[in-house]
Wavefront OBJ file of the C-alpha trace (Angstrom):
o trace
v 50.396 4.878 -15.342
v 48.122 2.162 -13.949
v 47.019 4.445 -11.106
v 46.179 7.171 -13.614
v 44.086 4.683 -15.596
v 42.238 3.728 -12.416
v 41.565 7.383 -11.622
v 40.269 7.990 -15.161
v 38.103 4.853 -15.006
v 36.649 5.855 -11.630
v 35.946 9.329 -13.016
v 33.948 8.014 -15.971
v 32.120 5.490 -13.797
v 31.162 8.261 -11.376
v 30.135 10.518 -14.257
v 27.998 7.721 -15.714
v 26.277 7.137 -12.386
v 25.557 10.847 -11.959
v 24.141 11.142 -15.491
v 22.155 7.910 -14.992
v 20.700 9.204 -11.713
v 19.778 12.595 -13.148
v 18.154 11.006 -16.212
v 16.134 8.576 -14.156
v 15.209 11.248 -11.644
v 13.740 13.363 -14.442
v 11.941 10.325 -15.792
v 10.565 9.495 -12.368
v 9.363 12.947 -11.285
v 7.541 15.377 -13.565
v 7.554 19.165 -13.466
v 4.103 19.041 -11.866
v 5.703 18.380 -8.480
v 8.748 19.516 -6.537
v 10.489 17.571 -3.789
v 10.655 19.816 -0.712
v 12.531 17.414 1.547
v 13.332 13.781 2.225
v 13.740 12.630 5.824
v 14.833 9.261 7.149
v 12.615 8.345 10.095
v 15.742 7.315 12.034
v 16.879 10.945 12.012
v 13.624 11.848 13.787
v 13.166 9.092 16.332
v 15.377 7.669 19.078
v 15.388 4.561 21.242
v 12.684 5.992 23.516
v 9.908 5.039 21.101
v 8.735 1.977 19.206
v 10.069 2.713 15.707
v 7.993 -0.080 14.144
v 4.837 1.882 14.937
v 6.088 5.316 13.840
v 3.301 6.761 11.704
v 2.835 9.865 9.543
v -0.698 11.016 10.330
v -0.954 13.876 7.823
v -1.099 17.657 7.540
v -2.473 20.387 9.736
v -5.346 22.449 8.363
v -3.130 25.299 7.100
v -0.424 23.241 5.346
v 2.251 24.496 7.707
v 3.074 21.295 9.579
v 3.037 17.527 9.228
v 1.888 15.487 12.219
v 3.634 12.194 12.977
v 3.288 9.941 16.020
v 4.593 6.824 17.726
v 4.135 4.949 21.027
v 6.791 5.470 23.686
v 8.632 2.355 24.839
v 10.952 3.928 27.431
v 9.983 2.665 30.908
v 11.087 5.828 32.733
v 8.929 8.016 30.507
v 5.971 5.683 30.935
v 6.312 6.059 34.704
v 5.830 9.802 34.098
v 2.570 9.025 32.241
v 4.172 9.789 28.873
v 2.912 7.049 26.573
v 2.711 8.544 23.077
v 4.947 11.020 21.258
v 3.688 13.541 18.720
v 6.021 15.064 16.135
v 5.248 18.400 14.472
v 7.384 18.756 11.333
v 7.526 22.226 9.760
v 6.978 22.389 6.017
v 10.154 24.055 4.712
v 13.379 23.186 2.905
v 15.059 22.857 6.298
v 12.303 21.549 8.544
v 12.564 21.678 12.311
v 10.696 19.246 14.488
v 8.843 19.841 17.751
v 7.801 16.922 19.950
v 5.157 16.482 22.618
v 4.660 13.471 24.903
v 1.073 12.752 25.961
v -0.557 10.198 28.311
v -2.739 8.450 25.708
v -1.768 4.814 25.083
v -2.823 4.834 21.424
v -4.400 7.141 18.843
v -7.139 6.318 16.332
v -7.972 9.669 14.706
v -7.189 13.380 14.867
v -8.551 16.741 13.762
v -6.686 20.046 13.681
v -8.869 23.142 13.687
v -6.934 26.406 13.843
v -4.671 25.992 16.890
v -6.535 23.083 18.462
v -5.674 19.419 18.005
v -8.457 16.958 18.833
v -7.431 13.322 19.291
v -9.549 10.180 19.595
v -7.525 7.542 21.402
v -7.240 4.833 24.047
v -9.132 2.365 21.851
v -11.887 4.854 20.943
v -12.726 5.600 24.582
v -11.195 9.070 24.892
v -11.400 12.479 23.238
v -8.490 14.766 24.129
v -7.680 18.368 23.220
v -4.233 19.897 22.787
v -3.763 23.655 22.541
v -1.043 24.011 19.911
v 0.001 27.435 21.197
v 1.079 26.205 24.622
v 0.774 22.390 24.255
v -1.697 22.142 27.143
v -3.323 18.700 27.172
v -6.878 18.075 28.368
v -9.140 15.031 28.326
v -12.604 16.126 27.171
v -14.449 12.801 27.455
v -13.540 9.260 28.447
v -15.337 6.030 29.153
v -15.717 5.477 32.898
v -16.980 2.268 34.455
v -20.146 2.851 36.472
v -20.992 6.105 34.699
v -22.877 6.939 31.490
v -20.234 7.289 28.769
v -19.644 7.768 25.058
v -17.466 5.559 22.828
v -16.258 6.794 19.453
v -16.548 5.095 16.079
v -13.090 6.307 14.993
v -13.805 9.435 12.943
v -13.927 13.145 13.689
v -14.365 15.969 11.189
v -15.163 19.647 10.757
v -18.300 20.608 8.841
v -19.633 24.162 8.561
v -17.461 25.160 11.536
v -18.981 22.414 13.689
v -17.327 19.208 14.850
v -18.953 15.836 14.168
v -18.109 12.300 15.240
v -19.965 8.991 15.068
v -20.199 6.869 18.170
v -22.558 5.327 20.670
v -23.773 6.099 24.147
v -23.385 3.630 27.017
v -25.185 3.562 30.347
v -23.534 3.022 33.738
v -23.650 -0.756 33.191
v -21.883 -0.395 29.821
v -24.953 -1.371 27.796
v -24.712 0.431 24.476
v -27.140 1.976 22.010
v -26.814 2.050 18.222
v -24.033 4.057 16.577
v -25.198 7.491 15.387
v -23.519 10.584 13.977
v -23.264 13.236 16.685
v -22.556 16.928 16.601
v -20.067 17.844 19.332
v -20.646 21.197 20.996
v -17.410 21.912 22.889
v -17.265 24.803 25.348
v -14.783 25.269 28.180
v -13.420 21.737 27.687
v -16.885 20.216 28.065
v -18.660 18.280 25.316
v -22.391 18.279 24.669
v -23.361 15.417 22.316
v -26.210 16.236 19.927
v -27.625 13.191 18.128
v -28.298 13.911 14.444
v -30.549 10.795 14.232
v -28.375 9.371 11.433
v -28.207 5.711 12.476
v -25.008 3.997 11.280
v -25.895 0.666 12.893
v -29.158 0.521 10.948
v -27.325 1.093 7.658
v -24.743 -1.599 8.377
v -27.425 -4.141 9.285
v -29.679 -3.405 6.320
v -27.122 -2.728 3.586
v -24.294 -5.061 4.693
v -21.619 -2.897 3.035
v -18.212 -4.156 1.962
v -16.793 -0.656 2.465
v -18.436 2.372 4.060
v -17.296 6.001 4.206
v -19.106 8.816 5.971
v -19.077 11.778 3.579
v -20.651 14.246 6.023
v -23.406 14.399 8.608
v -26.035 14.048 5.871
v -24.695 11.362 3.528
v -22.749 8.097 3.434
v -21.165 6.235 0.499
v -20.669 2.490 0.405
v -19.779 -0.491 -1.707
v -22.066 -3.527 -1.591
v -22.544 -6.641 -3.697
v -25.497 -7.113 -5.978
v -26.494 -10.690 -5.172
v -28.188 -11.181 -8.580
v -25.267 -10.437 -10.910
v -22.444 -10.494 -8.300
v -21.284 -7.044 -9.397
v -20.224 -4.424 -6.867
v -22.464 -1.387 -6.506
v -21.372 2.030 -5.334
v -24.282 3.815 -3.674
v -24.960 6.744 -1.385
v -27.509 6.815 1.385
v -28.751 10.003 2.991
v -30.026 10.883 6.431
v -33.538 9.812 5.442
v -32.143 6.447 4.261
v -32.799 7.214 0.602
v -30.313 5.283 -1.572
v -28.840 6.454 -4.878
v -26.877 4.127 -7.151
v -23.767 5.753 -8.622
v -21.802 3.014 -10.346
v -21.466 -0.709 -10.912
v -18.189 -2.560 -11.389
v -16.373 -5.861 -11.159
v -13.849 -4.425 -8.679
v -13.187 -1.052 -7.066
v -9.802 0.385 -6.138
v -11.012 2.314 -3.100
v -13.007 5.399 -2.165
v -11.824 8.904 -1.273
v -13.828 12.048 -0.739
v -13.578 15.815 -0.384
v -16.115 18.305 0.887
v -17.974 17.965 -2.422
v -16.790 14.996 -4.452
v -16.367 11.242 -4.191
v -13.319 9.891 -6.061
v -13.121 6.234 -7.022
v -11.563 3.875 -9.562
v -13.081 0.645 -10.834
v -12.869 -2.157 -13.389
v -15.844 -3.091 -15.543
v -15.789 -5.556 -18.452
v -11.963 -5.463 -18.627
v -11.908 -1.652 -18.780
v -10.319 0.555 -16.103
v -11.987 3.846 -15.125
v -11.589 6.626 -12.614
v -14.518 8.875 -11.715
v -15.549 11.872 -9.699
v -19.077 12.094 -8.331
v -20.589 15.306 -6.967
v -22.581 13.956 -4.035
v -24.290 17.303 -3.417
v -25.638 17.530 -6.984
v -25.852 13.710 -7.284
v -24.016 13.705 -10.596
v -20.992 11.872 -12.073
v -19.039 14.571 -13.925
v -15.731 12.787 -14.615
v -15.544 9.243 -15.979
v -12.338 8.462 -17.815
v -10.844 5.249 -19.144
v -7.285 4.497 -18.126
v -4.652 2.104 -19.385
v -3.478 0.593 -16.068
v -5.275 -0.521 -12.889
v -5.727 2.354 -10.430
v -6.122 2.072 -6.693
v -5.712 3.937 -3.400
v -7.373 7.216 -4.466
v -6.716 10.507 -2.653
v -8.416 13.894 -3.046
v -7.736 17.171 -1.271
v -10.578 18.485 0.854
v -10.977 21.521 -1.414
v -11.138 19.150 -4.437
v -8.257 20.872 -6.256
v -6.012 17.799 -6.480
v -6.525 14.070 -6.975
v -3.937 11.283 -6.731
v -4.227 7.637 -7.731
v -1.622 4.888 -7.775
v -0.745 1.789 -9.748
v 0.901 -0.925 -7.665
v 3.165 -3.698 -8.982
v 3.072 -6.504 -6.380
v 5.966 -8.421 -7.998
v 8.349 -5.481 -7.671
v 6.616 -3.928 -4.648
v 6.784 -0.626 -6.532
v 4.222 2.103 -7.239
v 3.503 4.638 -9.972
v 1.858 7.866 -8.818
v -0.665 9.736 -10.984
v -1.817 13.285 -10.276
v -4.744 15.283 -11.610
v -5.646 18.956 -11.109
v -9.027 20.607 -11.100
v -7.923 23.373 -13.503
v -6.824 20.634 -15.970
v -10.165 18.805 -15.716
v -8.521 16.142 -13.527
v -6.497 14.626 -16.381
v -4.096 12.135 -14.785
v -0.355 12.549 -15.356
v 2.305 10.194 -14.060
v 4.452 12.202 -11.647
v 6.456 9.445 -9.932
v 7.493 6.153 -11.482
v 8.479 2.860 -9.862
v 8.862 4.213 -6.346
v 9.040 2.070 -3.220
v 5.708 1.006 -1.801
v 4.421 3.772 0.474
v 1.320 5.275 1.961
v 0.284 8.785 0.943
v -1.367 11.815 2.489
v -2.544 14.981 0.752
v -3.025 18.429 2.304
v -6.491 19.963 2.571
v -5.623 22.732 0.122
v -4.152 20.311 -2.412
v -0.785 22.071 -2.468
v 1.277 19.252 -0.946
v 1.375 15.497 -0.678
v 3.682 13.198 1.218
v 4.843 9.620 0.892
v 6.154 7.501 3.756
v 7.710 4.396 2.241
v 8.524 0.911 3.471
v 12.184 1.871 3.935
v 11.260 4.579 6.436
v 11.735 7.653 4.263
v 9.334 10.595 4.360
v 9.169 12.517 1.090
v 7.268 15.802 0.915
v 6.225 17.179 -2.493
v 4.818 20.545 -3.501
v 2.288 20.483 -6.321
v 3.090 23.150 -8.933
l 1 2 3 4 5 6 7 8 9 10 11 12 13 14 15 16 17 18 19 20 21 22 23 24 25 26 27 28 29 30 31 32 33 34 35 36 37 38 39 40 41 42 43 44 45 46 47 48 49 50 51 52 53 54 55 56 57 58 59 60 61 62 63 64 65 66 67 68 69 70 71 72 73 74 75 76 77 78 79 80 81 82 83 84 85 86 87 88 89 90 91 92 93 94 95 96 97 98 99 100 101 102 103 104 105 106 107 108 109 110 111 112 113 114 115 116 117 118 119 120 121 122 123 124 125 126 127 128 129 130 131 132 133 134 135 136 137 138 139 140 141 142 143 144 145 146 147 148 149 150 151 152 153 154 155 156 157 158 159 160 161 162 163 164 165 166 167 168 169 170 171 172 173 174 175 176 177 178 179 180 181 182 183 184 185 186 187 188 189 190 191 192 193 194 195 196 197 198 199 200 201 202 203 204 205 206 207 208 209 210 211 212 213 214 215 216 217 218 219 220 221 222 223 224 225 226 227 228 229 230 231 232 233 234 235 236 237 238 239 240 241 242 243 244 245 246 247 248 249 250 251 252 253 254 255 256 257 258 259 260 261 262 263 264 265 266 267 268 269 270 271 272 273 274 275 276 277 278 279 280 281 282 283 284 285 286 287 288 289 290 291 292 293 294 295 296 297 298 299 300 301 302 303 304 305 306 307 308 309 310 311 312 313 314 315 316 317 318 319 320 321 322 323 324 325 326 327 328 329 330 331 332 333 334 335 336 337 338 339 340 341 342 343 344 345 346 347 348 349 350 351 352 353 354 355 356 357 358 359 360 361 362 363 364 365 366 367
């Protein structure tokens, strides 16, 4: 009889836990998103790499794969000039993973264009190209002592089917010029640097920005302090160094941008706002009050999806808010009280991922 009671008690406890989990799961995740998969990083990596530096870089340009990376720690592999491991994770309910070991010691930025992966690495000294069809690896440019060289600023992007990157030229004695935005003409694994005359060093010296983001080869956005009233100003500056003031606030929760819009959140006179600014038309077209502080904004490159977060430092938990272009970017809470994580959103706005402090990668489809 006692055993039967125990069995019945365990049954109801288990039933309660299942119902509790399902209820909270529905509370935590709205119908706007669907969990495609959850992967523990320890199921991906092994003892050949430094797991502390395992990093989810983001999506490819067609939303078919997720790129992750980590430095290799295995001595035998390093002797074979294999220093960094790339992971290509297929987007599916049962993802498979392809790996590639490359000779770069570290990676600062990447760009995937069709079947080509461009990587800036080795402390901004090297631009490498990987053919994703056959995984051939080639170094396109690298800093060489005693020769004129080019060092990268840490960004690379595609604009009107051309590749751009900021950086600075150095002579054979390693004396450097100012940092400019360059157009990179790449043919037969050779790079021709075309200076656009957009001087980043000049802007940094004159404007003294707190935060600076390069929107494209023609325009930059930045936060700077107004020394008279101590407010923060969000401005843009174009190639001709014309400045345009967008917003003023007590604090800002970060800047994110698409091909057309700048997304930001800010606090002004105890009110919280999030806004979208069309930097081509120079017009703020969304400015909404919100009831909680918003930070860490994300926007898909095609501007279809925006994501902002609310972070609770006491609990180390986050709420995730999502807005869609066809719903006039109204924010809806889609995930509640999740572990602290960093996010990435696909270019087409159809997916976003979260890689949390416990080492779990969660991929979501946006419905």
